N, C-alpha and C positions, 0 to 999 in steps of 0.2 A: 303661621309657625306654631308648633306644639309647645306646651309648657316646658317639656324636657329640653327641647332645642334652645329655648331662651335661657334656661338655666346653664346649659353647657357654654353658650356664648358668654354669659356673664362671668362664669367661673374662669374661662379662658382669658378674658380681659383682666380679671383681678390677678391671675397668676403672672401674666405678662407685665402688669404694672408693678408687682412686687419685685420681679427680677430686674426691672428697670431701676428700681430704687435700691437694689442690693449693693451697688458700689458705694453709695453714700453711707449705708450702714457699715460697710467694710472699713471705710475711712474712720468712722467714729470708733469702731472696735480697735482698729490698729493704733489709734492715738489715745485710747482710753487710759493707758498707764503712763502717758508722758507727763512729766512734772513741770511745774512752772520754772522759768529760766533764771530766777533770781538767785538761787543758792548755788554754791559751787559743788557741793556734795550733799546728797540726800540719803540718809541711812534709815533703814527699817530694822526689824528685829534681826534679820539675817542677810540682808542685801544692802549693797551700796550702789547708788545710782550716780554716775559721774557725768557732770555736765560741763566740766572744764578740763583742759589738758595743756601740756607744753608741746609746742610744735617746732620742729627743725626741718627745713626743706633744703635738700642737697641736689644741685643740678648735675646732670650727667648726659651721656650719649649712649642710648641703647639700654636694654634691660640687663640686670645682673642678678645672679642667684643670691639669696639671703645667706649671710655667714652663720656658722654654727653658734657663735656667741656674739652678743652685741658689742663687746669690746673689740672684736676683730674689725668692726666697721670704722673704728677710730674716729668716733664722732667728737666734734669740738665741744668744749664746755660752754662757750659763748654762742650767741645767735639764737638761742631758744626764746620763744615768745609764748605767752599764755593766750589761748584761743577758747572761745566758747563752743560747746558741742550741742547740736550737730554743727559740723564745720564743712564748708564747701570752698572749692577753688574754681574760679571763673573758667568758662569754656569759650574758645574761639569759634564763632559760628562759621566763618570762612577761614579754614586753616591755611597756613603758608606751606611752601614747598618742603620745608624742613620739619614740618609738624610731626611727621612719622618717625623722626630720628631722635630729636631732643627729648630727653626724659627728665623727670623730677622724682626724687625719693623723699617722701614725707615720713618723718619719725614722730609718732605721738607718744609722749611720756606721761604715764599716769601713776600718781602716788596713791598707794593703798594703805597709808599709815592709819587711816581712820578705822580700818579693820585690824583687829589684833591677829597676829599669826596663829594658825591653827592647823592641826593635822587632819581635821575633817575635810572631805572633798569640797573644794571650792571651784566655781565655774565662772567663766567670763562669757557674757552674752552680748553680742554685737548685732543689733537689728538689721543694719545694712552698711555695707561698704561698697562704694561705687567708684570704679576706676578702670582704665584700660591698662591693666598690669596685674601684679600679684600682691598678696598680703602675707605677712609673717608676724607671729606673736612671740614675744620673749617674756619670760618671767624671771626676774632677778638676773637678767643677762643671758639666760639659757633659752635656746630655741625650743618652743613648745609646739608650734604649728606653722605650716606654710602651705599655701594653695598650689595646685598643680594644673597642668593642662593649658588650655588656650588663655593668653593674656587678654583677649577681647571678650569672649563669652566665658567668663571665669567664675560664674556663680554669683555675680553681683546682686541677683534678685533673691538669693537664698540667705536667710539669717545664719549667724555663726554662734554655736554654743560649744565651748571646749573646756576641758578640765585644766586647772592651773597647777594642781599637785596630784597627778594621777598615780604616782608611785606611793606605795603604802608607807605610812609614818613619815611622810614628807611635809614640812611646813609650807603653808601657802606663801607665795612671794609677797614681798613688801612693795614692789613696784612692777609695773608692766610697761613694756616698750612694744609699740605696734609699728611695723614698717609697711608702707604702702607705696608701690611703684605706680607711676602714671606718665603718660605722654604730656608734654608741657601744654599743648594746645587743647587737650581733651578735658582738662579739669578733673576734679574728683569730688566725692562726697563721703563724709564720715559721720556716722550717727553718734548718739550718746552711748555710754558703755555701762553695763550692769555687771557687778561682781557679787557673788554670794553663794548660798547653798543651792542644791540642784532643784528642789521642788519650786521655790519661788520664781526661779528663772525658767524652768522647763515649760510651765504653762504659757509664759509669754512667748517663748520660742515656738511652741506648737501652734499657738494662734497665728503668729506671724508666718510660719511655714504654711499653714493652711491657707491664709489669705494671699500670700505672694506666689506660692508654687502649686499646692495641691488643688485648690479650687479652679485656677486657670487650666490645669491639666485635665481635671475631670470634666469641666465644662466643654473644652474643645474636643476631648475624646468622645463625649456623648453626642456632640454636634456631628462629628464625623460618622459615628455609628448610625445615627438617624439618617444622615445623608447617604450612607451605603444602602440602607433600606429603601430610600427614595430612588436610588439608582436601580435597585432590583425591580421596583415597581415600573420604572421607565422602560426597562428591558422588555417587560410584558405589554407596555402601552406606549409605543414609540411616538404616538401623536401628542402625548402629554409632555411637552418639553419643560414644563414647570418643575417636574421632578428631577430632570437632568440639571437644571439650573440650581436647584436646591442642593444637589450633591456637589456640584462644582463650588458653590459658595462654602459648603461645610469643609471641603478639602482645602480650599484656599485659606479659610479662617484658621484651620489647624496649622498650616504652614506658617501663617502670620504670627501665631502665639508660641511657636516652638522655642524661641529664644528666652521665654520667661521661665521655662522649666527644664530645658536641655542645656547643659553647659559642661565645661571642663573636659574631662576625658571622654565624655559621652557624645561628642560631636560626630555626626555621621559623615560630614564633609569638611574640607578645609574652611578656615575662618572667612576668607573672602567670598567663597560660594555660599556659605551659610548666611552671611550678611546680605548677599544679593537676593537670596530666597526670601528673607524677611521684607526687603524693600519691594521687590517685584510682586510678591503676594499681596501687599497692601494696595498696589495700583490695580491689579486685576480683581481684587475683592470689591473695590468700588465699582468697576465696570460690570461685574456680575450682578451686584445689587441693583445697578441701573437697569440691566436687562430683565431682572426679576420683576421690578416695579413696572416696567413697560408692559410685561406680559400680563400683569394684574389689571392695570387700568386701560389696556388696549388702545393707547394713544401714543404711538411711537414718535420719537424725535430723531429723525435720521441724521440731522446735522449734529446733534449732540452725541449720538452714538459714534459717528465717524470721527468727530473731534476727540472724544475721550479715548477711543481705541487707538487712534494715532498717537496721542500723548503717552498712553500706557506703553505702547510698543516702543516708542522712542526712548522713554525712560528705562524700560527693561534692557534694551540693547545698549544704551549708552553707559549703563552702570555695570555691565558685565566685567568680571574680574580682570580680563585681559585688555581692557580699554585704558583710557588715559587716567582713570581714577586709580592712583597707586594704593590708597587706603580708603575704601568705601565707607568703613565704619566711622571715619572722621567727619564725613559730610552727611551721614544719615540723618541727624537732627535737622539739617537744612533742607534735605529732600522731603522729610516729613512735613515741614512747614510749607513747602512748595505744593505739596499734594492737597493741602487743606482747601485752597480756593476752588480747585476742580471738584472736590467732593461736595463743597457747599453748593456749587452751581448745579451739579447733578441732582442732589437731593431736593433743592428748591424747585427745579423744573418738574421732577416726578411727583413731588408732593402736591404742587399746584394742580397738576392734571388729575391726581388721585382724588383730591378734594372736589375738583370740578365735576368729576364723574360720580360723586357721592359714594365713593368706595369706602366702606367702614374700616377696612384695613389701612386706608390712607392715614387716618388719624393716629392709629397705633404706630405706624412707621414714622409719622411726623414726631411723635413723642420720643421714639427711640433716636431719631436723627438729632434732636436737640440735646439729649443726654450724651450721645456719641460725640457731638461737637465739643461739649464741655469736657468730657473725659479726655479726648484727644488733645485739646488745648492744655489741660492740666498736665498730661504726661509730657507734652512738649516742654513745659516749664521745668518739670522734674528732670527730664533728660539733659537740659541745659543748665542744671544746677541753680535754678532760680527759685526753687522752693526747698523745703526741708528734705534731706535725703531719707529721712525716716518715713516719708509718705509712701503709700502703696500705689503701684501702677494700676490705673483704672481701665486701660484699654482692654485687658482680658475680660473684664466684666462687661464692657460694651459688646464684646464678641459673644459672651454667654447670654446677654440680654437679646442680642440679635438671634441667637439660637432659639430662644423661647418665643420671640415674636414671630420669626419665620416658621417655627414648628406649629405655632397656633394657626398661622395663615394656611400652612399646608394641611393641617388637621381639618380646618374648616373646608378647604378645597376638597380634601379626600372624602369627608362625610357628605359634603354637598354633592359630590359626584354620585355617591351611593343614594342620596336622597333623590337626585335627578333620575337615576336608574329606577328607583322605586316608583317615582311619579310616571315615568315612561311605561313601566310594567303595568301600573294601575290603568293608565290610559289605554295600553294595548289590550289589557284584560276587558276593559269596558267596551272597546271597539270590537273585540272578539266576541263578547257576549251579545252585543247588538247585531253583529254579523251572523252569529249562530241563530239569534231570534229571527233575523230576516230569512236565513236559509230554512229554518223550521217552518216559517210561514210559507215560503216558496215550495217546500217539500209537501206541506199539507195541501196547498193549491194544486200541485202536480198530481198528488194522490187522488184528489177529488176529480181532476180532469181525466186521469188515467182510469179511475173507476168508472167515470161516466163513459169514457171511450170503450172500456171493456164491456160495460153493460150494453152500450149501443151496438158494439160488434157482436156480442152474444145474441142480442135481440134480433139483429139482422140475420145472423146465422140460423137461428131457430125459425125465423119467419121464412127464410129461403128454403130451409130443409122441409118445413111443414108444407110450403107451397109446392115444392118439387115432389115430395113423397106423399104425405097425408092428403094434401089438397088435390093432387092429381088423382089419387085413388078414389077419393070421395066424388070428384066430378065424374070419373068413369062409372062409378056405381050408380050415381043419380041418373046419368044418361041411359044406362042399361035398364034401370027400373022403369024410367019413363018409356023406353022403347019396348019393354017387356021381353028382352032377349036373354035374361038370366033367370035361372031358377032360384027358388028360395035358398037352397043350399049354397049356390054360388054367391048369392048376395051376402049370405052369412059369412062365407070365406073372405069376401072382399072387406067386409066390415071388421072382421077379426084382424086382417092385415093392417087396416087403418089404426086399430087399437094398438097393435104391436109397434107400428111406427111412432105413435104418440108416446107409448111407454118407454121406448128406446131413446127418444129425444129427451125425455125427462131424466132417464137413467144416466145419460151422458153428462148431465150437469153435476152429478155427484163426484166427489173427489175420490180418485182411485190410487193416489200416491205412487204413480208410475208403475203400478202392478198390473201387468197384462192378465194374469190369472184371475184377479178380482173382476176385471172387466168381462172376461169370458164366462165367469160364474154368473154375472148379471144377465148375460146373453142367454145362458142355459135356463135361468129362472124364468125369463120371459117367453122363450120359444119352445121349451120342453113340452108344455101342455098341447100346443098346436101340433108339434111333431107326432106326439103319441096319439092325438085324436085323428091324425091322418093315417094311422095304422103302421107307422114306421118304428122300428126298434132303435133306440138311441144308445150308442156306445161312446162313453166319455173316457178317452185315453190321454187326457191333458197331463203333461209332466211339468215339473218346476223349471222355469226359465228366468234369466236375469231381468232385473227391473229396466224399464225404458225411461230414462230421465226426461225425455222430451214429451212424454205422454200428458197432454192437457185435455180439457173438456172437448175442444174442437176436434183434436186428433182421435179422442175416444169415440166421438160420434161417427167419424169416418170409418173407424174399424167396425163399429156395431152395424153400420149400414152395409158395409161390404159383406160381413158375415150373414146379415139378414137376407141380402139379395142371393147369396149362395144357397142358404136354406130354402128360400122361396123357389129357386130354380129346381132344386131337387124335388120339392113337393109338387111343382106344376108339371114338370116335363119328363122325369126319369122313370116313374112308376117303380121306384125302389122300395125295398122292404127293410133295409138297414141303412142308417146314417151314422158315421163315426167322426168324432172330433179328436184331434191330436195336436201336440206341439213338440217342437224340437229346436235345438240351437244349431244354426248352420252358418259357418263362416263368421262374418261380422254382424250377424243378426239372428233373429228368431223367426220361425215360421209357424203359421196356424194352418192346419190341413183339414178339409171337409171331404170325406169319401162316402160314396154310395155304391150300391150293387144294381143300379138301374140299367136301362137300355143304352144310355150314352147318347152322344150327339156329335155332329161334325163341328169341331171347334173353329176351324178356319172359315168354313162357310158361314157359321153364325157371326163371326166377327166381320166378314165381308158384308153381310146383310145389315150391319150397323145396328145390331140389337141394342136397345137402350139400356137394358140391365147390365150386360157385359161391359159396355162402354162406361157406364157410371162407376162400375167397380174399378176399372182401369184409372179413371180420372181421380177417384177418391184415393186410391193407393199412391198415385203419383204425387198428390197433394201432401202426403205425409212422408214421402221418400221411400215408399214401399214398392213392391212388385207383385202382380198377380199372374197366375198361370193356370192352365187347364190341361188335363190329360183325360181323354174320354175314349171308351171303346165298348165292346160288347159285354165286358165284365163289369162295367160301371164307369163312374166319373170321379176324377180326383181334382179338387180345387185347392190351390195353395196360395196363401198370402204371406209374403216375406216382409219382415219389418226390421229396420236397422237398429242396432244397439245404441248408436249415437248418430247425430246428424252428419250426413256426408258419407256414411259407410255404404259400400256396394256389395252385392252378392258375388261370391267367388265361384270358380268352376266346380269346386267340390260340392257346393250347395246346389248348383244347377243339376249335377248328376244325381244328387240325393233326391231332388224333387221328382225326377223322372222314374224313380223306382216305385212301382205301384204294386201293392200286395192285394190279393183277393180277399173280399169280405165273406165270411162264412154265414 
């Protein structure tokens, strides 16, 4: 692994560890300004921290709207008792059948005599009020504030900061009365109270708002955004189900944390359905985390998956708002406690398998599971009013920690996939390079073999041609000399013909680049002296013709031999005085014509006698796809060699008629 890769892994682990520890820091910050509980009132330069109040609890049946003035409530003068703040009322873990009907109204009376009345704006800061009901605040008997919307999701997780004398030139009240409705079985929680100027209370309010509302919202929203990106990745890579699981976890976690920052009039659905969403999302969040961990360590537990899915489905169906649970929010704390053993079992099994598989992410998830268990247990105590209501719910921070832990795992998986692609590409490049080297070696060997084959074929061709042409002529000359049948002039002619054969064979090995005219020029250079020495006038009427792509050394030698034999026939047999060479394009080919003004001969009879020269011309023309023809009479002889422009072309009727047109030579 590279140094950069190790650095990224170390940085990722430190970030995940810091986010795991964030809830502990949040708890310390939230309680950093809490005073000792010994004094009744603690006063600073401009603030009053109230840690005792008088309480009057009035039983009733059903909720009622707060009166405009406290006097209208007709509260008795006796029955008040002094309680310490924060104050909690016990909750029934298993509510009775009448738990959703019987209500209690708690009145907290707070004396502000320690603060001199002032026209400066004074504020009341309440870190938390926790109840299934509404809250109302009175100053000197006048209604200053009351909550609206749902009595269940009523903003209990939001701190309260409100002015006590918002009207100009109004004195601050000497006493405050706070009215809190609650169901008898649900209990309630009421924190300490701060009264004072805006600035000393506002920073406390902002910190509490940040910890209880804003950070949970931002964390869950970021989790959902990254999950949406993972879903987009999955759409392009359907085989990577880990991205789909990550998206499902992020969406479920977002639903699970909705009730921490959505409340009051902002509820998108009725109370019962909203509560069901929070309960069901917790069940399925645990199942999805189980599937995610299984995908990582690749050791599935089918029995655990079936059991957990069955329990989650049963829990989701049985808690639907239209079932026997009249008020799901009354038993939510009990359901959360019942889910805890299943979550512990799932995490324990998956973490054991992850550690057994030596999966590095297993240790990270193990650390998160320990923190999540502690946070969930603590929130269970807070929800059941067993710890101070001023505490901060830590479950949202467990979700945020889960976001960073799983994001680190997904980031590692994503970069690992890229690294694997890079390794595969490198391996493919190496194999391709090796293959190219093998192909190059094979190509070189094939070239050597091909060159050897071509050289061998050329050698055999030259040997065959020299044997048939030059060799035969020399043998005939030797026999004639030995027998004394040839004169010196005839012997000289035979030897000159042998030299022409040898020169033409050598000339055929030169590259002519498919140019027939260049080949004919070579022929003229070799044969013109012999023609002129025989007393014939040479007329050269060769015109430009297209190139012949198929013209190679072997084909060139065939053409030279055909034309050489044609010239030899004129010199030997026709007693001509003029010989003419010409070219033309005819149909799908070109033709080369040799004409003379000699005596001529009977073509058909010569062919029947199987003359070797004419037959050789036909054979050589056929070998290169050409056609030879003769026209002979008293005015002379015309020999024509037709050559195709491309392999497979055939002479047409127009070309045949053109061949038969003979013109007299002057």
